N, C-alpha and C positions, 0 to 999 in steps of 0.2 A: 139043653146045654146053652149057656149064655155066651153070646158072641163077644169076644174081647174087642173093646173099642180101638179103632185104628189110631196110631200115634202119628204116622206120617206116610207119605206116598212111596218112599224108598224102602226096599228090602235090603238092609245092610248086614243081615245075618243075625244070628241069635245073640242074646245078651251075654256079655263076657262074664267070665268068672271074676266077679268083683272082689277086690281085696277086703279084708275085715273092716277097714275104715269106711269104705263105701257101702258095704253091707249094713253096717250100723247106721249109716246116714239114711239109707233107704228105709230101714226099720223105724227110725225116728220120724220120717215123713208119714208113714202109715199110722204110727201111734198118735201123732198130733193132728193130722189132717184126714186120715182115712184113705189116702191115696198118695202115689208118687207122681209129682208133676211130669207131664209128658216130655218136657224139654230134657229132663234127666234120663227118661227112658230112651229118648232119641240118641243121646250120647253114650248110652250104656253098652253099646257094642264094643267099646274100647275103653278100658279102665283108665288109661293114661289121659285120653281126651276128656273123659268125664271129670277127673280130678282137676285138670287144668282149667276147664270151664268154671267149675265151682270156685276155685281159688281166685280166678280173675274177677268174677262177679262179686265175690265176697269182699275183695279189696276195694273195688269201685263203689259198691253200694253201702258197705258197712264200715269201711276203714275210716281212719281219722281224716277229716276234711273240714274246710270252712263252709262247705255246703251241708245243709241239714239232710237227713235221710229222706224227708219229704221232698225236698228240692231235687234230689237225685232221681227219685221216682217220677217226679213231674217231667224231668228231661227225658226219661225213658218213654213216657207216654206221648209227649209232644213229638218226639222223633218218630215213634211208631205210628202216630196219626198221619204224618206226612207220607210215610211209606205204606200206609194201609195194611199194617201187619196185624192180622186177626189174632194171632197167638199173643203177642206182647201187649196189644191194646186190652185184651181180655184179662190177662194175668196181672199186668202192672197197673191197669186201670183200677183193679180191686185194691192194689197196694196204695194208690193215691187216696182212694175212698177211706181206707182204714187209717192211714197216717194223718190225714187231714181231719179225720173224724167228721167228714162232711161228704156224703154221697153225691150231692149236687156238684161240688167242686170236682170230684172225680170224673163226672160226666162232661163237665165243661172243658177240662184239660184234654180229654180224649176227643172231643168234637171240634172245639175251637178255643184254644187258650186265650185268645184275644178278647173273648167275651166274658172272661172270668173275673174281670175287675181286680187283677192282681196288683200288688204293690210294685213300684218301679223296679226294684231289685230283681224280683222274679220275672217280670215282663222282659227286662233286658237279657236275663239269663236264657229264657226260652227263645227270644228272638235270635240270639247268637246260635243256639243249638239247631234251630230250624234253618238258618242261613247255611250253617256248616253241612246240614243234610241236603239241602236243595242246590246249593251253589258253592261248594267248598273253594273253588278257584276265585271266588269273589271276596273272600275274607281279606280285610286290610287292617292296617294298624288302627285306623279309626274305629273299627269294630271292637278291637281289644280295649281301646281307650274308653269306649262307651261303657264297657263292663267295669273298668276301673272307676269311672265316674259314678256308677251305681253302687259302689262299695266293695267290689271284688278285688282281691290282690292277684298277683300273677300265679300263685299256686292254685287259687280258686279257679282261675281261667283254665289252667291245665286240667283240673278235675271236671269242669263243665265239658271241655272238649273230649276228654277220655270217656266219660259216660255216654256222650252223644255218639262217639265213634263206635263204642262197643255195641250199642243197640242198633246202629246202622248195620253192623255186621250180623248181629243176631236176627234182625228183621229180614235180611236177604237170605240167610240160611233157612229161616222158617218158611219164607216164600218159595224157595227152590225145592224144599222137601214137602211142602203142603202140610206143615206141622200143625196139629190140631190141639187147642187148649183143653184141659180137663173141664168137663161140664160144670163141675162144682164151683169153678171160679165165677161163673155168671151170677151166682146167688149169694156171694160173699158180701158182707157189709152193706146190706140193703134194707135192714129192718127199720121200721118206723117206731118211734117211741113218743111218749107224751112229755118228754123232757123240755121240748120247746113248743110254743104255741104260735098261731098266725101273727102275733105281735112282733115276732123276730124280724118282720119286714120293715120295722120302723126305720126312719132315716138314721144315718150315721152308724149303721151296724157294721162292725169290723169283721172281716172274714177270718176264719181260723188261721189261714196262712199269714195274714197281715198281723194278727195278734201275736203270733210267734215271733215276728220280727220287730215288734214294738211300733208298728205303723200307726199313725194317727187316723182317726175316721175320715173318710173321704168327705169333702165339702159338698159333693154332689148328692142330692137327695133322690131316694127311689121314687118312682112314679106312684101316685095314689092308686088304690085298688080300682081295677077297671070294671065299670058297670055294664051289664048285659042289656042291650037294647030291648025295650018293651018288657023289662022284668025288674023287679025290685031286688033280685038276688045280686049280691056283690061277689065277684071272684077274688078271693084272697089267696095269698101265697100259702101253700099247704104247710102243715106242721113240719118242723125241722126233722131231719133224719139223722140219727146218730147211733152207731153200733160200736161199742168198745169191747175188744176182745180181752182176754186175760193179760195181765201186766207182765208177760214174758217179753224178752227181746225177740222181735220178729224179724223176718228178713225177706229179701226181694222176691223169691219164687215160690215159697211154700205156704207157710202159715205160722200161727203163734207158737214159738218155741225157740229155745236156744240151748244146746247141751253145753257141757263144760269145755268143749273144744273150741277152736277159733272158727270152725266152719259154721255157716249159717244154715238154718232150715226154716225158711219162712217165705210166704208169698207176700206178706205185708209187714209193716213194722210200726211200733208205737213210738213215734217221734223220739 
C-alpha cells in the first residue's frame, strides 16, 4: 500500500463534502496536472473556506489590473522569499519560470530579485512589496511616490499591496501548518532546449520581463567569458532554458488550463 503524502502537520478532520463546483474544480486539476495542489487539499476540510480562498486568489492573480500576471507572480515569490515560505517559493517559483519563459529569472526572483537586473518599474514594485513585508510601519508617502515615478497609478499601487498582503497571509498559514508543496512543482518548467545558444550572453541582451515592458537594452555590458586558470577551456553561459506549455490560460496554483468558468486552475500562466 502506497503511503499518502502528507499535506500539512495539522489534522483538521476529513475532507468536506465538496459542492459540485469544487468537485468539478478538483477533477479539472487532476485532468490537467495529474494532482490536486496541496494548498487546496489543506482548505478542503471546509467547502466555504476553500471557495473563498480560490475566489480571492483568482481576483488578485488573474483579475483586471495594471500589473501583468508575471508581475503579480513576481510579488508572490519576492514576498515568500523574505518569509522563507517553502510552499509558495516552490509553487509560485514555477509560475514565474513559466510566465517569464525563463527558468533563470525564476531562480533569481526566488533567491534575490536585486540580482535579476530587472527594469526600474519591476525593481520599484518588488522593493515596495518587500518593505511592506519586512517593515509595514515604515511605509511613507515617499514610498508610494516612488512607485508613481516608476509608472504605477494609485490603482496599481493598491494591487501591489493587495498581492503582497495576501501572500504574507498565505506564507504565515503555510508556516504554521507546515504545509508541503506537491513534489511535481519542483520539476516544472526546467527543460533545456536548443532554441538558444551560448551567444545569448551577448551584450545588450534584453531580459524577457524587460522586453514585455518595452525596456531598452541596458547600457551595461556583460562580463566576457571567464577563463579557467591553466586551461584553454572557456566557461560560457549555458544554453538558454525555455519550456512553453500549451497555450491555455494558466493560473497561479495549478497548471495549464482554464475551464469556461471564471475560476482558475493553474500553477503558472502564459503572460
